[in-house]
N, C-alpha and C positions, 0 to 999 in steps of 0.2 A: 561564500559563493555557492557551495554545494546545496545548502538549504534553499537559497533563492532559486536555483535551477530546478530543484525538485518541486518547489511550490509552483513555479511557472508551468512545468510539465503537467502537474495535476490539474491546475486551474484551466488549462487549455482543453480539458476533456468536457464534453457536453454534460450540462446539468450539475457540475461540481460546485460545492460550497466548501468553505473552510471555517473552522472555529477552534476554540480552546475550551472544550467542554469539561476537561478533567483537571487541568492545571495550566500554568503559564509557560510550560516547557514542552507540551505535547500538542502539536498542530495536527488537527484531524481533518481529513478530506473525505467528503461524502458525496455520493451520487444518489439523488432522490431520497435523501436522509438515511442512507445506508453507508457505513464506513468502508472505504477501500484502501486507505493508507493513513497510518499514524506516523508522524515525523517528530522525533525528539530533536528539538532545535538547539539544545545545550550540549556542548562537547562533553564526551564523545558522541557525535551525532549517530543516530540509528533510526531505522524505520521498520514498521510492521506492515506487511502486505498479505492479503488473502491469497491462498494457493490451493490448487487441487490436492487432496490428501496424498495421493501416490506421488505426485510431482514434488510435493513439499519434502518428503523423506529423501527423494533422489537428490534434490538441491542441497540438502543438509549434508549428505554424504560427499557430494562433489565439491562443495565450496566451503572453505574454512570460515568465511564471513557470514554464513547462513545458519541460523539456529532456530529451534522451536520458538514460536511467538511468545515474547515476554508479556505477561499479564493477559494473554489471549488464549483461545482454544488452540492448543498446540497441534491438533489434527489439521486445522484449516488455516493457520497463520504462521508465517515465518518472520523472524527478526533479522534484518540485514544490517551488518556492520560495514559501512562503505569503505572504511580504511583498509579492509581485508579483501576487497573485491578489486581485482586488477582491471577488469573490463567494465567501465561505468555504464556502457550501453546495456549490459545485463540488468542493471538496477532499473533502468527505464522500461525494459521489457517486462520485468516482474511487476512493476506498477501497472503497466498496460494490462497484463494478465489479470491482476487483482480487480481492476476496474471492470474488465469484461466479465469476470465471474460474478461480480455483484450485479451488474446489469442483467446478466442471464437469469439470475434468481429473482428479479423484480416481478411483481404482479403484472398482468397484462395492462391494467389501468395505468400503473406507474410507467411501464415501457411506452405506452401510447403518449402519455404526458411528456416524457423525455424526448420523444421523437417529433413533437410538434414543431 
């Protein structure tokens, strides 16, 4: 259920696509071909989201279920272990923040295409 809810949340975001570019266990969500969420669909489920570097450290210190991004740039990505997060809304907020960070970093041309 959790995986499907995360998938639905990500796909509701404008310009989002999904694929399995690495293996059949890691569902990757992209906006304008840039990753914003990686979802490990095999238990134990986890997800990687992009994060502002200062906020990333703060979240890791504050939440047991937030760690440096597994197989990612640990300065910019966090791995979330949902079973250790008591407020599921936080996970959706972190996905939204990741999407917004990626969109913010798009080229003007890509932003214009996204906003068509």
